[in-house]
C-alpha positions in Angstrom: 137.1 54.9 50.3 135.9 57.3 47.3 133.2 59.9 48.3 131.4 60.7 45.0 128.8 63.2 46.0 128.0 65.4 49.0 124.8 65.5 50.6 123.5 69.0 50.0 121.8 71.7 52.4 120.1 74.3 50.7 120.7 73.3 47.2 120.1 70.6 44.4 123.0 67.7 43.8 124.8 68.0 40.5 122.8 65.0 39.2 119.3 66.9 40.1 117.3 66.7 36.9 114.9 69.4 38.6 114.8 72.8 37.1 115.9 75.7 39.7 113.7 78.6 39.4 115.4 81.7 38.3 118.9 79.5 37.9 121.4 80.6 35.2 120.8 78.4 32.2 123.2 76.5 29.9 125.6 79.0 28.0 124.8 81.7 30.1 127.6 83.7 31.7 128.2 83.2 35.3 128.1 86.8 37.2 131.3 87.7 39.0 131.2 87.0 42.5 133.7 87.5 45.9 134.1 85.2 48.6 134.2 87.8 51.1 133.2 85.8 54.0 135.5 83.1 53.8 135.0 79.5 54.5 133.8 77.5 57.8 133.1 74.0 58.4 131.3 72.7 61.9 129.4 69.8 63.4 132.1 67.1 62.7 131.0 63.5 63.3 132.3 60.2 62.4 131.6 60.1 58.5 130.6 64.0 57.9 131.3 67.5 58.5 129.1 70.7 57.4 131.0 73.2 55.1 130.1 76.7 54.6 130.4 79.9 52.5 128.8 83.0 51.2 128.9 84.1 47.5 128.5 87.9 46.9 127.4 88.9 43.3 129.7 91.5 42.3 128.7 92.7 39.0 124.8 93.1 40.0 122.7 94.0 42.8 122.2 91.2 45.0 118.3 91.7 44.5 118.9 90.9 40.4 121.7 88.0 41.1 119.1 85.2 40.7 120.3 81.7 41.4 124.1 81.2 41.3 125.5 77.5 40.9 128.4 77.2 43.3 130.5 74.1 43.2 132.5 72.7 46.1 135.2 69.8 46.2 137.0 67.9 49.2 140.3 66.3 49.1 142.8 64.9 51.7 145.5 67.2 50.5 145.9 71.3 50.9 146.4 71.4 47.0 143.2 69.9 46.2 144.5 67.0 44.3 143.6 63.9 46.1 139.8 64.6 45.6 137.5 62.9 47.4 134.2 64.3 46.4 132.4 67.2 44.5 129.2 68.5 44.3 127.2 71.7 42.6 124.9 73.4 45.2 122.9 76.7 44.5 123.2 79.8 46.4 120.4 82.6 46.1 118.4 85.4 48.2 116.5 82.7 49.8 119.3 82.1 52.1 121.2 85.2 52.0 123.5 83.6 49.2 124.8 81.0 51.9 125.7 77.8 50.8 125.9 74.7 53.3 126.5 71.2 52.7 126.9 68.0 55.2 130.0 66.2 53.4 128.8 62.7 54.1 130.7 59.5 53.5 134.3 60.7 54.9 136.3 58.6 56.7 136.6 58.8 60.8 139.4 60.5 62.4 140.6 62.4 59.1 141.5 65.5 58.2 140.3 67.3 55.1 140.6 70.3 52.7 137.7 71.6 50.8 137.3 74.9 48.5 134.0 76.5 46.6 134.0 77.9 43.3 131.8 80.1 40.9 133.4 79.0 37.5 137.2 80.2 37.8 135.9 82.1 40.9 137.3 80.2 43.9 136.8 80.6 47.7 139.9 80.0 50.3 141.1 76.6 50.9 139.5 75.2 54.1 140.7 72.7 56.8 138.2 70.4 59.0 138.1 66.8 60.2 136.1 64.4 61.3 136.1 62.9 64.6 136.6 59.2 65.6 133.8 56.7 66.0 132.7 55.9 69.7 134.5 52.6 68.8 138.0 54.0 68.1 140.7 54.3 71.2 141.6 58.1 71.0 144.4 58.7 73.5 144.1 62.9 73.3 141.9 65.5 72.5 142.5 69.2 72.3 140.0 72.2 71.6 139.8 75.7 72.2 136.5 77.2 73.8 135.7 80.7 73.2 132.5 83.2 73.6 131.2 86.9 73.6 132.8 88.5 70.8 131.3 92.2 70.3 132.7 94.1 67.2 132.3 97.3 68.5 134.1 96.7 71.8 137.8 95.8 70.3 139.6 93.5 68.1 139.5 89.9 67.6 143.2 89.5 68.9 141.9 86.1 70.7 140.6 84.9 67.7 144.3 85.2 66.1 145.4 83.5 68.8 143.1 80.8 68.4 143.8 80.4 65.0 147.4 80.3 65.2 147.7 77.1 67.5 149.5 74.5 66.2 147.1 71.5 67.3 143.5 71.5 67.8 140.8 69.2 66.7 138.2 71.9 66.7 136.6 75.1 68.7 133.8 75.3 71.0 131.9 78.5 70.5 129.6 79.0 73.6 127.6 81.6 72.4 127.5 85.7 71.5 128.8 85.2 68.5 126.9 88.5 67.5 125.8 91.2 69.2 122.7 92.8 68.4 123.2 96.7 69.7 123.2 99.7 67.8 126.3 102.1 67.4 127.7 103.3 70.6 125.3 101.2 73.0 128.1 98.5 73.6 131.3 99.1 72.4 132.8 102.0 70.6 136.2 101.0 69.1 136.9 103.1 66.0 136.3 101.8 63.0 134.3 99.2 63.9 130.6 100.5 64.4 128.0 97.8 64.0 126.1 97.2 60.4 123.5 98.5 59.9 123.9 101.3 62.2 121.1 100.7 64.8 119.4 97.7 66.7 119.0 94.7 64.7 115.4 93.4 65.0 114.4 91.7 61.8 116.0 89.1 59.3 117.8 91.5 57.0 119.3 93.4 60.0 120.6 90.0 61.3 121.7 89.2 58.3 124.0 92.2 57.5 125.5 91.8 61.3 126.3 88.3 60.8 127.6 89.3 57.4 129.7 92.3 59.2 131.4 90.0 61.7 132.6 87.3 59.1 134.6 90.1 57.0 137.0 90.2 60.5 140.0 88.2 58.9 140.8 86.9 62.1 137.3 85.0 63.1 137.8 84.0 59.1 141.3 82.4 60.2 139.5 80.2 63.3 137.1 78.9 61.0 139.4 78.7 57.9 141.4 76.3 60.2 139.3 74.0 62.3 135.9 72.8 62.5 133.4 74.9 65.3 130.9 73.2 67.2 128.7 76.3 68.4 125.3 77.1 70.5 124.1 80.7 70.7 123.2 82.8 73.6 121.4 86.0 74.1 122.9 88.4 71.8 122.2 86.5 68.8 118.9 87.2 69.3 118.7 90.2 72.4 120.0 91.0 75.6 118.9 88.2 78.1 116.5 86.5 76.2 114.1 83.7 77.0 111.1 81.7 75.4 108.5 84.6 75.9 110.8 87.8 75.3 114.0 89.3 76.4 115.3 92.6 78.4 116.4 94.3 75.1 112.7 93.5 73.2 110.2 96.2 73.5 107.0 94.6 71.4 105.2 98.1 71.6 108.0 99.3 69.2 110.2 96.2 68.3 107.1 93.9 67.1 106.3 90.7 68.0 109.0 88.7 69.8 108.1 85.3 68.5 108.9 87.0 65.0 111.9 88.5 66.1 113.3 85.2 67.5 112.5 83.2 64.6 114.2 86.0 62.2 117.4 85.8 64.4 117.4 82.0 64.4 117.2 81.5 60.8 120.2 84.2 60.1 122.1 82.0 62.6 121.1 79.0 60.8 122.2 80.6 57.5 125.4 82.0 58.2 127.1 79.2 60.9 128.2 75.8 60.1 125.5 73.8 62.1 123.8 70.9 61.0 119.7 71.3 61.4 118.0 68.4 63.4 115.4 66.8 61.3 111.8 67.7 62.0 112.9 70.3 64.6 113.8 73.6 63.2 115.8 75.7 65.6 116.9 73.1 67.8 120.8 73.7 68.9 120.8 70.8 71.4 122.6 68.0 70.3 125.4 65.9 71.1 128.8 64.6 69.7 131.5 61.8 70.4 135.0 61.9 69.9 135.9 58.1 70.0 135.6 56.4 73.3 137.6 59.8 75.2 134.6 62.4 74.9 130.9 62.8 74.7 129.7 66.1 74.4 126.3 67.6 75.1 125.6 71.3 73.7 122.6 72.8 75.6 120.0 75.5 74.8 119.4 77.5 77.9 118.4 80.8 76.3 115.5 80.3 73.6 114.0 76.8 74.0 112.6 76.5 77.4 114.1 79.3 79.7 111.2 81.3 81.8 111.6 84.9 82.4 114.3 86.2 84.5 113.8 86.9 88.1 114.5 90.3 89.6 116.1 89.5 92.8 118.0 86.7 94.0 115.9 87.0 97.3 112.7 86.0 95.6 111.5 82.2 96.4 110.3 81.7 93.0 113.8 80.7 92.1 113.3 77.1 94.3 109.8 77.0 92.0 109.9 73.1 91.0 107.7 74.3 87.8 110.7 76.7 87.0 112.8 76.3 83.6 115.9 77.1 82.5 115.7 74.0 79.8 112.5 72.0 78.8 111.2 68.6 79.9 112.2 67.3 76.9 115.9 68.5 76.6 116.4 67.8 80.5 115.4 64.2 79.9 117.7 64.0 76.7 120.5 65.0 78.6 119.8 62.8 81.7 119.6 59.9 79.4 122.9 60.8 77.3 124.7 61.1 80.7 123.1 57.5 82.0 124.1 55.8 78.9 127.5 57.4 78.2 130.8 55.1 78.1 132.9 57.5 77.2 136.1 58.4 79.9 135.0 62.2 80.1 131.2 63.4 80.1 131.5 67.1 78.9 128.8 69.6 78.5 128.9 73.0 76.7 126.4 75.6 77.8 125.6 79.5 78.2 125.4 80.5 81.9 127.0 79.7 84.9 126.3 76.4 86.5 128.1 76.9 90.1 126.4 78.3 92.8 127.4 81.9 94.0 126.6 83.0 97.5 125.7 86.7 97.1 125.4 87.9 100.3 128.5 86.5 101.8 130.7 87.5 98.8 128.7 91.2 99.2 130.1 91.1 102.9 133.6 89.8 102.1 133.7 92.8 98.9 133.4 95.4 101.7 136.0 93.9 103.7 138.1 93.4 100.6 138.2 96.9 99.8 135.6 97.3 97.2 134.7 101.1 96.9 131.6 100.7 94.5 129.9 98.2 96.5 126.3 99.0 94.8 127.8 98.8 91.3 129.7 95.6 92.2 126.4 94.2 93.7 124.5 95.6 90.6 126.8 93.3 88.3 126.9 90.3 89.9 123.0 90.6 90.6 122.4 91.1 86.9 124.6 87.9 86.4 123.0 85.7 89.1 119.6 85.7 88.5 120.5 85.1 84.5 122.4 82.0 85.6 121.2 78.5 87.2 121.1 80.3 90.2 117.6 81.7 89.3 116.5 78.1 88.0 117.3 76.0 91.1 115.7 73.0 90.5 116.9 72.3 87.1 120.3 71.9 88.5 119.3 69.9 91.1 117.8 67.8 88.6 121.1 67.3 87.1 123.0 67.1 90.2 121.0 64.5 91.6 121.6 62.5 88.3 125.2 62.4 88.4 124.9 61.5 92.1 122.3 58.9 92.1 123.5 57.3 89.2 127.4 57.4 90.0 128.7 59.4 86.9 132.3 60.8 87.2 134.3 62.9 85.0 131.9 65.6 84.1 133.1 68.8 83.0 131.0 71.7 82.3 132.2 74.6 80.1 130.5 77.9 80.1 130.5 81.3 78.3 128.4 84.7 78.9 129.9 86.8 81.7 133.2 87.9 80.0 135.2 86.4 82.9 137.0 83.5 84.0 136.2 80.8 86.5 137.1 77.4 87.9 134.5 75.7 89.9 134.2 72.7 91.7 130.4 71.5 91.4 129.1 70.1 94.7 124.8 69.5 95.7 125.4 71.7 98.4 128.6 74.0 98.0 128.0 75.1 101.8 129.2 71.7 103.1 133.1 71.6 102.5 133.5 68.0 103.1 131.2 67.0 99.9 132.8 65.9 97.5 132.1 67.7 94.1 130.4 65.7 91.4 131.4 67.9 88.7 133.7 70.6 87.6 133.3 73.6 85.6 135.3 76.0 83.6 133.9 79.5 82.4 135.8 80.8 79.5 136.7 84.5 79.0 135.3 86.8 76.6 136.8 87.7 73.1 136.4 91.1 73.6 133.2 91.8 75.8 133.9 93.4 79.3 134.4 92.1 82.3 134.8 94.4 85.6 136.8 97.6 85.8 140.2 97.9 86.4 140.7 98.4 90.2 137.3 96.7 91.1 138.2 93.5 89.4 141.1 92.3 91.7 139.2 92.8 95.0 136.0 91.5 93.4 138.0 88.1 92.9 139.1 88.0 96.5 136.1 88.2 97.8 134.1 85.9 95.3 136.8 82.9 96.3 136.9 83.7 100.2 132.8 83.6 100.1 132.5 80.8 97.9 135.5 78.2 98.5 134.5 75.8 96.2 135.4 78.7 93.4 139.1 77.9 92.7 139.9 80.4 90.2 138.2 83.8 89.2 139.5 86.2 86.9 137.4 89.1 86.4 138.8 91.2 83.6 140.8 90.2 80.7 139.8 88.7 77.6 140.8 85.6 76.1 140.3 81.7 75.4 140.8 78.3 77.2 142.9 75.5 75.6 141.2 72.4 76.8 143.7 69.3 76.5 142.1 65.9 77.3 143.5 62.2 77.7 142.2 59.1 79.5 144.0 60.3 83.0 142.8 63.9 83.0 141.3 67.2 81.5 143.4 70.2 81.7 141.9 73.7 81.3 144.7 76.6 80.3 143.4 80.1 80.6 145.4 82.1 78.0 144.9 85.8 78.0 145.8 88.4 75.1 148.1 91.2 75.7 145.5 93.9 73.9 142.4 94.1 72.1 143.0 97.7 71.0 146.3 97.4 69.7 147.1 96.5 65.9 150.8 95.7 66.6 149.8 93.3 69.3 147.3 90.9 67.8 147.3 87.5 68.4 149.7 88.0 70.7 149.9 86.5 74.5 150.4 87.5 77.8 152.5 84.8 79.3 152.4 86.4 82.6 148.6 85.9 82.7 148.5 82.2 81.8 146.4 79.8 84.5 146.7 76.0 84.4 143.8 74.5 86.0 142.1 70.5 85.9 140.7 67.7 87.0 142.1 64.1 87.4 140.0 61.0 86.3 137.8 59.9 88.9 137.9 63.1 91.0 136.4 66.6 90.2 138.1 68.2 92.5 140.2 71.3 90.7 144.2 70.8 90.7 146.1 73.9 89.7 149.2 75.3 88.2 150.3 71.7 86.3 152.9 72.2 83.4 151.0 73.6 80.4 150.5 71.0 77.9 152.3 70.2 74.4 150.7 70.2 71.1 151.0 67.3 68.9 152.6 69.3 66.4 154.3 66.5 64.1 150.8 64.5 64.0 148.9 67.4 63.0 150.6 70.5 61.8 153.2 68.6 59.5 150.8 66.0 58.6 147.9 67.9 58.0 149.3 71.6 57.9 147.2 74.8 57.9 145.8 76.8 55.2 146.7 80.4 55.6 146.4 82.0 51.9 143.8 84.9 51.0 142.6 85.7 54.2 141.3 89.1 54.6 
């Protein structure tokens, strides 16, 4: 089919007769610009995908730049000769000179290439794809799972390793894409001080922080190669955030939380290739399907419905039936989606650990395992625990009851947030070892954010697994990502860890001695360990739809 125009987001189409206030008129010279932040794509569907870039004026101050026409072309080849669509958008201060277009009318299950331009000034070429439709039979999918990328804590070696994968259909980012802290508050890697040089609390601050992150060439490389499906966690706004506030927000000195939250959300939608939901600004809970193989449900467990975290796991309020981690609307949407899904696999992408963690028994066994700093260990676990589904027991039970009562199988939860790696069997009652698991959960390690310290991580992992036999794999210190390989017969999660996030020479290099393979087979949520690693579909993807490498950084 031929695509003659693309549906725009944040600008008029090329055929619009409506004048744009402040726009450059016919015959006026276009400003000199740079595409310093690369290109990105995201939220792929069967007939469309969101394309993104940011235009940086270089010969005038941004406040004096006016409205800049930006063209976008999409083609089926990396040389952009087999063009299927073009459109002109407009970049302006209103959206921080970010431009985003929902490229519609595309063919399902196809790779595409795209490029933005201002006159003869061009962005890098990006590669993206559409998903197969529900009616299409799909035998395989592959994607990477990442989270917790703190610019100030180290180099984005993990992103470089992900961008080098020969065969991914998309990247799943589960939050903490940016961090809000000022210099030295959470990371002090040389040359990577946060911009602006203080905690971010306002719209312009959040924009500057997103801009800084997107100058990183390894993050740019991920976005250039693959479409991303993303959700925020807390640090895109403030640590341990919830509907009415955050641990790292003081209304007395930092203003109203509702304003800070709103401005953080605005910057996120400007700077990420995420599709807005009509009539529901700020909504990120949404679903995707990858042929008849996968239905993917992305949750917002952070800003949309969450009650404030409790201070103690001993607080009986965590069992309160009125206590919410997600809103009633989001819960109903998820339960209905799970019940109506006809895909082979049901995946849930979300922020905080779903599996129950028995704190008291873990502490007892940690002491027996030789954990010296028991108070420090307890503090780390407790801080995590009440921010997770353990602090919102009834919401978790509602989801598990749906899986159990409706006989829904092949459900896998993907989680970020805690900078560590876990493979968990999800049971309604984890204390009952004879109970059949209802689902599996795989928690991805961080890109850079720290896990447990050296010397504590190893005995702590032993204690966690002994105290919680449904937790089959626990690694508490190493940065990395999960590569997920899906077939109708099984979902396999391969934990890959990088050698270093401090050495330029080791950027993108994997430590093969740490690789761990876990997975589940269709019809059985019990975790299987140490199967052979999967092999990429190199011919189909990398040969027929080659990656693009030019002009990164």
